[in-house]
VEXVEXKE-697024 format. One record per atom (N, C-alpha, C): residue in three letters; atom name; x, y, z. Coordinates in Angstrom, 2 decimals, decimal comma. Example, Ala and Ser with C-alpha at 12.3 -4.5 7.8 and 13.67 -1.06 7.14 Angstrom:
+-----+----+---------+---------+---------+
:  aa : at :      xx :      yy :      zz :
+-----+----+---------+---------+---------+
: ala :  N :   13,19 :   -5,69 :    7,80 :
: ala : CA :   12,30 :   -4,50 :    7,80 :
: ala :  C :   13,20 :   -3,30 :    7,80 :
: ser :  N :   12,85 :   -2,25 :    7,08 :
: ser : CA :   13,67 :   -1,06 :    7,14 :
: ser :  C :   12,90 :    0,03 :    7,87 :
+-----+----+---------+---------+---------+
END
This chain:
+-----+----+---------+---------+---------+
:  aa : at :      xx :      yy :      zz :
+-----+----+---------+---------+---------+
: unk :  N :    0,82 :   -1,20 :    0,00 :
: unk : CA :   -0,01 :    0,00 :    0,00 :
: unk :  C :    0,87 :    1,27 :   -0,01 :
: unk :  N :    1,98 :    1,20 :    0,72 :
: unk : CA :    2,88 :    2,36 :    0,75 :
: unk :  C :    3,42 :    2,69 :   -0,65 :
: unk :  N :    3,71 :    1,65 :   -1,41 :
: unk : CA :    4,23 :    1,86 :   -2,76 :
: unk :  C :    3,18 :    2,52 :   -3,65 :
: unk :  N :    1,93 :    2,14 :   -3,51 :
: unk : CA :    0,86 :    2,72 :   -4,30 :
: unk :  C :    0,73 :    4,21 :   -3,95 :
: unk :  N :    0,77 :    4,53 :   -2,68 :
: unk : CA :    0,64 :    5,94 :   -2,25 :
: unk :  C :    1,85 :    6,74 :   -2,73 :
: unk :  N :    3,05 :    6,15 :   -2,64 :
: unk : CA :    4,25 :    6,84 :   -3,10 :
: unk :  C :    4,18 :    7,05 :   -4,60 :
: unk :  N :    3,71 :    6,07 :   -5,35 :
: unk : CA :    3,58 :    6,19 :   -6,80 :
: unk :  C :    2,59 :    7,28 :   -7,18 :
: unk :  N :    1,48 :    7,30 :   -6,49 :
: unk : CA :    0,46 :    8,34 :   -6,75 :
: unk :  C :    1,03 :    9,71 :   -6,42 :
: unk :  N :    1,76 :    9,83 :   -5,34 :
: unk : CA :    2,38 :   11,10 :   -4,94 :
: unk :  C :    3,37 :   11,59 :   -5,99 :
: unk :  N :    4,19 :   10,67 :   -6,50 :
: unk : CA :    5,15 :   11,03 :   -7,54 :
: unk :  C :    4,44 :   11,45 :   -8,81 :
: unk :  N :    3,40 :   10,71 :   -9,18 :
: unk : CA :    2,62 :   11,04 :  -10,37 :
: unk :  C :    1,97 :   12,41 :  -10,25 :
: unk :  N :    1,41 :   12,72 :   -9,10 :
: unk : CA :    0,79 :   14,02 :   -8,87 :
: unk :  C :    1,84 :   15,14 :   -8,92 :
: unk :  N :    3,03 :   14,91 :   -8,37 :
: unk : CA :    4,09 :   15,92 :   -8,41 :
: unk :  C :    4,53 :   16,17 :   -9,85 :
: unk :  N :    4,71 :   15,12 :  -10,64 :
: unk : CA :    5,12 :   15,28 :  -12,03 :
: unk :  C :    4,03 :   16,03 :  -12,81 :
: unk :  N :    2,80 :   15,64 :  -12,61 :
: unk : CA :    1,69 :   16,32 :  -13,30 :
: unk :  C :    1,61 :   17,80 :  -12,91 :
: unk :  N :    1,78 :   18,07 :  -11,62 :
: unk : CA :    1,76 :   19,45 :  -11,15 :
: unk :  C :    2,87 :   20,30 :  -11,73 :
: unk :  N :    4,06 :   19,77 :  -11,79 :
: unk : CA :    5,20 :   20,49 :  -12,41 :
: unk :  C :    4,97 :   20,71 :  -13,91 :
: unk :  N :    4,41 :   19,73 :  -14,55 :
: unk : CA :    4,13 :   19,87 :  -15,99 :
: unk :  C :    3,10 :   20,98 :  -16,24 :
: unk :  N :    2,06 :   21,00 :  -15,48 :
: unk : CA :    1,03 :   22,02 :  -15,64 :
: unk :  C :    1,59 :   23,40 :  -15,29 :
: unk :  N :    2,38 :   23,49 :  -14,23 :
: unk : CA :    3,02 :   24,75 :  -13,84 :
: unk :  C :    3,91 :   25,25 :  -14,97 :
: unk :  N :    4,71 :   24,38 :  -15,55 :
: unk : CA :    5,58 :   24,78 :  -16,65 :
: unk :  C :    4,83 :   25,25 :  -17,85 :
: unk :  N :    3,77 :   24,55 :  -18,18 :
: unk : CA :    2,95 :   24,93 :  -19,33 :
: unk :  C :    2,32 :   26,31 :  -19,13 :
: unk :  N :    1,80 :   26,56 :  -17,94 :
: unk : CA :    1,19 :   27,84 :  -17,62 :
: unk :  C :    2,23 :   28,96 :  -17,68 :
: unk :  N :    3,41 :   28,72 :  -17,13 :
: unk : CA :    4,46 :   29,77 :  -17,14 :
: unk :  C :    4,93 :   30,06 :  -18,57 :
: unk :  N :    5,17 :   29,03 :  -19,35 :
: unk : CA :    5,60 :   29,24 :  -20,73 :
: unk :  C :    4,54 :   30,02 :  -21,52 :
: unk :  N :    3,29 :   29,69 :  -21,31 :
: unk : CA :    2,19 :   30,37 :  -21,98 :
: unk :  C :    2,15 :   31,85 :  -21,57 :
: unk :  N :    2,28 :   32,12 :  -20,27 :
: unk : CA :    2,26 :   33,50 :  -19,79 :
: unk :  C :    3,43 :   34,29 :  -20,36 :
: unk :  N :    4,62 :   33,73 :  -20,29 :
: unk : CA :    5,81 :   34,45 :  -20,77 :
: unk :  C :    5,75 :   34,70 :  -22,27 :
: unk :  N :    5,26 :   33,73 :  -23,02 :
: unk : CA :    5,14 :   33,94 :  -24,47 :
: unk :  C :    4,09 :   35,02 :  -24,79 :
: unk :  N :    2,97 :   35,03 :  -24,08 :
: unk : CA :    1,94 :   36,04 :  -24,30 :
: unk :  C :    2,47 :   37,44 :  -23,99 :
: unk :  N :    3,17 :   37,58 :  -22,88 :
: unk : CA :    3,72 :   38,89 :  -22,50 :
: unk :  C :    4,74 :   39,33 :  -23,52 :
: unk :  N :    5,63 :   38,45 :  -23,92 :
: unk : CA :    6,69 :   38,79 :  -24,88 :
: unk :  C :    6,09 :   39,16 :  -26,25 :
: unk :  N :    5,12 :   38,42 :  -26,71 :
: unk : CA :    4,50 :   38,73 :  -28,00 :
: unk :  C :    3,76 :   40,05 :  -27,97 :
: unk :  N :    3,10 :   40,37 :  -26,84 :
: unk : CA :    2,39 :   41,65 :  -26,73 :
: unk :  C :    3,38 :   42,81 :  -26,79 :
: unk :  N :    4,51 :   42,71 :  -26,09 :
: unk : CA :    5,51 :   43,77 :  -26,14 :
: unk :  C :    6,14 :   43,90 :  -27,52 :
: unk :  N :    6,38 :   42,75 :  -28,15 :
: unk : CA :    6,95 :   42,76 :  -29,49 :
: unk :  C :    5,99 :   43,41 :  -30,49 :
: unk :  N :    4,71 :   43,15 :  -30,36 :
: unk : CA :    3,72 :   43,80 :  -31,24 :
: unk :  C :    3,67 :   45,30 :  -31,00 :
: unk :  N :    3,77 :   45,73 :  -29,76 :
: unk : CA :    3,82 :   47,18 :  -29,47 :
: unk :  C :    5,03 :   47,84 :  -30,13 :
: unk :  N :    6,17 :   47,18 :  -30,02 :
: unk : CA :    7,40 :   47,74 :  -30,63 :
: unk :  C :    7,26 :   47,80 :  -32,15 :
: unk :  N :    6,65 :   46,80 :  -32,72 :
: unk : CA :    6,44 :   46,77 :  -34,17 :
: unk :  C :    5,53 :   47,92 :  -34,62 :
: unk :  N :    4,47 :   48,14 :  -33,87 :
: unk : CA :    3,56 :   49,25 :  -34,20 :
: unk :  C :    4,26 :   50,60 :  -34,07 :
: unk :  N :    5,10 :   50,75 :  -33,04 :
: unk : CA :    5,85 :   52,00 :  -32,87 :
: unk :  C :    6,79 :   52,22 :  -34,04 :
: unk :  N :    7,45 :   51,16 :  -34,50 :
: unk : CA :    8,37 :   51,29 :  -35,65 :
: unk :  C :    7,61 :   51,62 :  -36,92 :
: unk :  N :    6,45 :   51,03 :  -37,11 :
: unk : CA :    5,65 :   51,33 :  -38,29 :
: unk :  C :    5,21 :   52,80 :  -38,31 :
: unk :  N :    5,03 :   53,37 :  -37,11 :
: unk : CA :    4,66 :   54,78 :  -36,98 :
: unk :  C :    5,90 :   55,68 :  -36,96 :
: unk :  N :    7,09 :   55,10 :  -37,25 :
: unk : CA :    8,35 :   55,82 :  -37,26 :
: unk :  C :    8,70 :   56,44 :  -35,89 :
: unk :  N :    8,19 :   55,86 :  -34,84 :
: unk : CA :    8,49 :   56,32 :  -33,47 :
: unk :  C :    9,54 :   55,37 :  -32,87 :
: unk :  N :   10,80 :   55,56 :  -33,29 :
: unk : CA :   11,84 :   54,63 :  -32,92 :
: unk :  C :   12,28 :   54,78 :  -31,46 :
: unk :  N :   12,08 :   55,97 :  -30,88 :
: unk : CA :   12,42 :   56,13 :  -29,46 :
: unk :  C :   11,51 :   55,24 :  -28,62 :
: unk :  N :   10,23 :   55,21 :  -28,96 :
: unk : CA :    9,26 :   54,35 :  -28,27 :
: unk :  C :    9,58 :   52,87 :  -28,52 :
: unk :  N :    9,97 :   52,56 :  -29,74 :
: unk : CA :   10,33 :   51,17 :  -30,06 :
: unk :  C :   11,55 :   50,71 :  -29,24 :
: unk :  N :   12,54 :   51,58 :  -29,09 :
: unk : CA :   13,71 :   51,24 :  -28,28 :
: unk :  C :   13,30 :   51,02 :  -26,82 :
: unk :  N :   12,44 :   51,91 :  -26,30 :
: unk : CA :   11,98 :   51,76 :  -24,92 :
: unk :  C :   11,24 :   50,45 :  -24,72 :
: unk :  N :   10,39 :   50,10 :  -25,66 :
: unk : CA :    9,62 :   48,85 :  -25,55 :
: unk :  C :   10,54 :   47,65 :  -25,67 :
: unk :  N :   11,51 :   47,69 :  -26,56 :
: unk : CA :   12,46 :   46,57 :  -26,70 :
: unk :  C :   13,29 :   46,42 :  -25,44 :
: unk :  N :   13,68 :   47,54 :  -24,81 :
: unk : CA :   14,43 :   47,43 :  -23,55 :
: unk :  C :   13,55 :   46,80 :  -22,47 :
: unk :  N :   12,27 :   47,17 :  -22,45 :
: unk : CA :   11,35 :   46,55 :  -21,49 :
: unk :  C :   11,21 :   45,06 :  -21,77 :
: unk :  N :   11,13 :   44,73 :  -23,06 :
: unk : CA :   11,03 :   43,30 :  -23,45 :
: unk :  C :   12,31 :   42,54 :  -23,06 :
: unk :  N :   13,46 :   43,14 :  -23,27 :
: unk : CA :   14,72 :   42,50 :  -22,88 :
: unk :  C :   14,75 :   42,25 :  -21,37 :
: unk :  N :   14,34 :   43,27 :  -20,59 :
: unk : CA :   14,35 :   43,10 :  -19,12 :
: unk :  C :   13,37 :   41,99 :  -18,71 :
: unk :  N :   12,19 :   42,00 :  -19,31 :
: unk : CA :   11,21 :   40,96 :  -19,02 :
: unk :  C :   11,73 :   39,58 :  -19,41 :
: unk :  N :   12,34 :   39,50 :  -20,57 :
: unk : CA :   12,83 :   38,22 :  -21,06 :
: unk :  C :   13,98 :   37,71 :  -20,15 :
: unk :  N :   14,86 :   38,61 :  -19,73 :
: unk : CA :   15,98 :   38,19 :  -18,88 :
: unk :  C :   15,48 :   37,68 :  -17,54 :
: unk :  N :   14,41 :   38,25 :  -17,01 :
: unk : CA :   13,83 :   37,77 :  -15,78 :
: unk :  C :   13,19 :   36,39 :  -15,98 :
: unk :  N :   12,61 :   36,17 :  -17,13 :
: unk : CA :   11,90 :   34,92 :  -17,42 :
: unk :  C :   12,85 :   33,80 :  -17,80 :
: unk :  N :   14,02 :   34,15 :  -18,28 :
: unk : CA :   14,92 :   33,18 :  -18,87 :
: unk :  C :   15,30 :   32,06 :  -17,90 :
: unk :  N :   15,52 :   32,37 :  -16,64 :
: unk : CA :   15,89 :   31,34 :  -15,68 :
: unk :  C :   14,77 :   30,31 :  -15,49 :
: unk :  N :   13,55 :   30,79 :  -15,37 :
: unk : CA :   12,42 :   29,89 :  -15,22 :
: unk :  C :   12,20 :   29,08 :  -16,47 :
: unk :  N :   12,28 :   29,74 :  -17,62 :
: unk : CA :   12,06 :   29,03 :  -18,88 :
: unk :  C :   13,10 :   27,95 :  -19,13 :
: unk :  N :   14,33 :   28,20 :  -18,69 :
: unk : CA :   15,40 :   27,22 :  -18,97 :
: unk :  C :   15,17 :   25,89 :  -18,29 :
: unk :  N :   14,31 :   25,86 :  -17,26 :
: unk : CA :   13,97 :   24,60 :  -16,63 :
: unk :  C :   13,03 :   23,76 :  -17,50 :
: unk :  N :   12,15 :   24,45 :  -18,23 :
: unk : CA :   11,09 :   23,77 :  -18,97 :
: unk :  C :   11,32 :   23,67 :  -20,48 :
: unk :  N :   12,22 :   24,47 :  -21,04 :
: unk : CA :   12,36 :   24,61 :  -22,48 :
: unk :  C :   13,80 :   24,32 :  -22,89 :
: unk :  N :   13,95 :   23,88 :  -24,12 :
: unk : CA :   15,31 :   23,63 :  -24,67 :
: unk :  C :   16,06 :   24,96 :  -24,75 :
: unk :  N :   17,34 :   24,90 :  -24,40 :
: unk : CA :   18,15 :   26,10 :  -24,26 :
: unk :  C :   18,43 :   26,79 :  -25,60 :
: unk :  N :   18,58 :   26,02 :  -26,67 :
: unk : CA :   18,91 :   26,67 :  -27,96 :
: unk :  C :   17,76 :   27,55 :  -28,44 :
: unk :  N :   16,53 :   27,23 :  -28,08 :
: unk : CA :   15,40 :   28,08 :  -28,47 :
: unk :  C :   15,44 :   29,40 :  -27,69 :
: unk :  N :   15,75 :   29,30 :  -26,42 :
: unk : CA :   15,85 :   30,52 :  -25,60 :
: unk :  C :   17,01 :   31,38 :  -26,10 :
: unk :  N :   18,13 :   30,78 :  -26,43 :
: unk : CA :   19,28 :   31,53 :  -26,92 :
: unk :  C :   18,98 :   32,24 :  -28,24 :
: unk :  N :   18,22 :   31,59 :  -29,12 :
: unk : CA :   17,89 :   32,21 :  -30,38 :
: unk :  C :   17,02 :   33,45 :  -30,20 :
: unk :  N :   16,08 :   33,38 :  -29,26 :
: unk : CA :   15,22 :   34,53 :  -28,99 :
: unk :  C :   16,05 :   35,64 :  -28,36 :
: unk :  N :   16,93 :   35,30 :  -27,43 :
: unk : CA :   17,77 :   36,30 :  -26,77 :
: unk :  C :   18,65 :   37,02 :  -27,78 :
: unk :  N :   19,26 :   36,28 :  -28,71 :
: unk : CA :   20,08 :   36,91 :  -29,75 :
: unk :  C :   19,28 :   37,87 :  -30,60 :
: unk :  N :   18,08 :   37,48 :  -31,00 :
: unk : CA :   17,24 :   38,35 :  -31,82 :
: unk :  C :   16,85 :   39,62 :  -31,09 :
: unk :  N :   16,62 :   39,53 :  -29,78 :
: unk : CA :   16,25 :   40,72 :  -29,01 :
: unk :  C :   17,37 :   41,76 :  -29,01 :
: unk :  N :   18,62 :   41,30 :  -28,94 :
: unk : CA :   19,74 :   42,23 :  -28,96 :
: unk :  C :   19,84 :   42,91 :  -30,32 :
: unk :  N :   19,54 :   42,18 :  -31,40 :
: unk : CA :   19,56 :   42,77 :  -32,73 :
: unk :  C :   18,46 :   43,79 :  -32,94 :
: unk :  N :   17,32 :   43,55 :  -32,32 :
: unk : CA :   16,19 :   44,50 :  -32,46 :
: unk :  C :   16,54 :   45,86 :  -31,95 :
: unk :  N :   17,21 :   45,91 :  -30,82 :
: unk : CA :   17,58 :   47,20 :  -30,24 :
: unk :  C :   18,51 :   47,99 :  -31,19 :
: unk :  N :   19,43 :   47,30 :  -31,81 :
: unk : CA :   20,36 :   47,96 :  -32,73 :
: unk :  C :   19,62 :   48,53 :  -33,93 :
: unk :  N :   18,72 :   47,73 :  -34,52 :
: unk : CA :   17,97 :   48,19 :  -35,68 :
: unk :  C :   17,10 :   49,38 :  -35,32 :
: unk :  N :   16,53 :   49,40 :  -34,15 :
: unk : CA :   15,70 :   50,52 :  -33,72 :
: unk :  C :   16,56 :   51,75 :  -33,50 :
: unk :  N :   17,74 :   51,59 :  -32,89 :
: unk : CA :   18,63 :   52,73 :  -32,69 :
: unk :  C :   19,08 :   53,36 :  -34,00 :
: unk :  N :   19,29 :   52,52 :  -35,02 :
: unk : CA :   19,74 :   53,01 :  -36,33 :
: unk :  C :   18,57 :   53,40 :  -37,22 :
: unk :  N :   17,34 :   53,30 :  -36,68 :
: unk : CA :   16,14 :   53,68 :  -37,39 :
: unk :  C :   15,99 :   52,92 :  -38,73 :
: unk :  N :   16,36 :   51,67 :  -38,71 :
: unk : CA :   16,25 :   50,81 :  -39,88 :
: unk :  C :   14,92 :   50,03 :  -39,78 :
: unk :  N :   13,87 :   50,64 :  -40,29 :
: unk : CA :   12,53 :   50,07 :  -40,15 :
: unk :  C :   12,40 :   48,71 :  -40,83 :
: unk :  N :   12,96 :   48,56 :  -42,01 :
: unk : CA :   12,84 :   47,30 :  -42,72 :
: unk :  C :   13,46 :   46,14 :  -41,95 :
: unk :  N :   14,68 :   46,31 :  -41,53 :
: unk : CA :   15,37 :   45,27 :  -40,76 :
: unk :  C :   14,69 :   45,04 :  -39,41 :
: unk :  N :   14,25 :   46,13 :  -38,79 :
: unk : CA :   13,58 :   46,01 :  -37,50 :
: unk :  C :   12,31 :   45,17 :  -37,62 :
: unk :  N :   11,51 :   45,48 :  -38,61 :
: unk : CA :   10,25 :   44,75 :  -38,80 :
: unk :  C :   10,51 :   43,29 :  -39,18 :
: unk :  N :   11,53 :   43,08 :  -39,99 :
: unk : CA :   11,91 :   41,70 :  -40,35 :
: unk :  C :   12,33 :   40,91 :  -39,12 :
: unk :  N :   13,13 :   41,55 :  -38,27 :
: unk : CA :   13,61 :   40,89 :  -37,07 :
: unk :  C :   12,49 :   40,65 :  -36,05 :
: unk :  N :   11,52 :   41,60 :  -35,96 :
: unk : CA :   10,41 :   41,37 :  -35,04 :
: unk :  C :    9,57 :   40,19 :  -35,51 :
: unk :  N :    9,39 :   40,07 :  -36,82 :
: unk : CA :    8,66 :   38,92 :  -37,34 :
: unk :  C :    9,38 :   37,60 :  -37,04 :
: unk :  N :   10,68 :   37,58 :  -37,21 :
: unk : CA :   11,46 :   36,39 :  -36,93 :
: unk :  C :   11,40 :   36,05 :  -35,44 :
: unk :  N :   11,52 :   37,05 :  -34,59 :
: unk : CA :   11,47 :   36,84 :  -33,14 :
: unk :  C :   10,09 :   36,34 :  -32,74 :
: unk :  N :    9,05 :   36,90 :  -33,31 :
: unk : CA :    7,69 :   36,44 :  -32,99 :
: unk :  C :    7,50 :   34,98 :  -33,38 :
: unk :  N :    8,03 :   34,61 :  -34,54 :
: unk : CA :    7,93 :   33,19 :  -34,94 :
: unk :  C :    8,68 :   32,27 :  -33,98 :
: unk :  N :    9,83 :   32,70 :  -33,52 :
: unk : CA :   10,60 :   31,89 :  -32,55 :
: unk :  C :    9,84 :   31,73 :  -31,23 :
: unk :  N :    9,20 :   32,81 :  -30,79 :
: unk : CA :    8,45 :   32,75 :  -29,54 :
: unk :  C :    7,22 :   31,87 :  -29,73 :
: unk :  N :    6,56 :   31,97 :  -30,87 :
: unk : CA :    5,41 :   31,11 :  -31,13 :
: unk :  C :    5,81 :   29,66 :  -31,23 :
: unk :  N :    6,94 :   29,39 :  -31,86 :
: unk : CA :    7,44 :   28,02 :  -31,94 :
: unk :  C :    7,75 :   27,47 :  -30,55 :
: unk :  N :    8,32 :   28,33 :  -29,69 :
: unk : CA :    8,59 :   27,93 :  -28,31 :
: unk :  C :    7,29 :   27,56 :  -27,61 :
: unk :  N :    6,26 :   28,37 :  -27,81 :
: unk : CA :    4,95 :   28,11 :  -27,21 :
: unk :  C :    4,37 :   26,79 :  -27,72 :
: unk :  N :    4,33 :   26,64 :  -29,04 :
: unk : CA :    3,68 :   25,45 :  -29,62 :
: unk :  C :    4,47 :   24,16 :  -29,34 :
: unk :  N :    5,79 :   24,29 :  -29,11 :
: unk : CA :    6,56 :   23,09 :  -28,81 :
: unk :  C :    6,29 :   22,59 :  -27,39 :
: unk :  N :    5,73 :   23,42 :  -26,56 :
: unk : CA :    5,43 :   23,00 :  -25,18 :
: unk :  C :    3,99 :   22,53 :  -24,99 :
: unk :  N :    3,13 :   22,81 :  -25,95 :
: unk : CA :    1,74 :   22,36 :  -25,86 :
: unk :  C :    1,69 :   20,84 :  -26,05 :
: unk :  N :    1,05 :   20,12 :  -25,13 :
: unk : CA :    0,98 :   18,67 :  -25,30 :
: unk :  C :    0,13 :   18,31 :  -26,53 :
: unk :  N :    0,74 :   17,57 :  -27,43 :
: unk : CA :    0,03 :   17,13 :  -28,62 :
: unk :  C :    0,69 :   15,86 :  -29,14 :
: unk :  N :    0,07 :   15,22 :  -30,07 :
: unk : CA :    0,64 :   14,01 :  -30,65 :
: unk :  C :    1,92 :   14,33 :  -31,40 :
: unk :  N :    1,95 :   15,50 :  -32,02 :
: unk : CA :    3,09 :   15,92 :  -32,80 :
: unk :  C :    4,33 :   16,08 :  -31,93 :
: unk :  N :    4,14 :   16,52 :  -30,67 :
: unk : CA :    5,26 :   16,73 :  -29,77 :
: unk :  C :    5,64 :   15,43 :  -29,11 :
+-----+----+---------+---------+---------+
END
């Protein structure tokens, strides 16, 4: 009987951690995509000072999230997003709208791929 209770306890702990990780990844991806969309809109309006401010906010948010995400997500995906965020700031500082918008699209796709790779499905 003790083994059954221990097995159920372990199963509940694993399930709880899985759900916690899924919720956190979903929250972080939603926050990051919302900030990225705001920066994109600012760049489209040629307001690069606002775009830089939003990208800095996104970088700070991402850096805070990175430690938690690294427990649940593959590291190369996190590194790819981090690299793109540094590039975004440079493009905004140089007022290069084309490259900035291209990079925001690429970063958004990486964040969405991160999100969809964590959703439980047959494909995963």
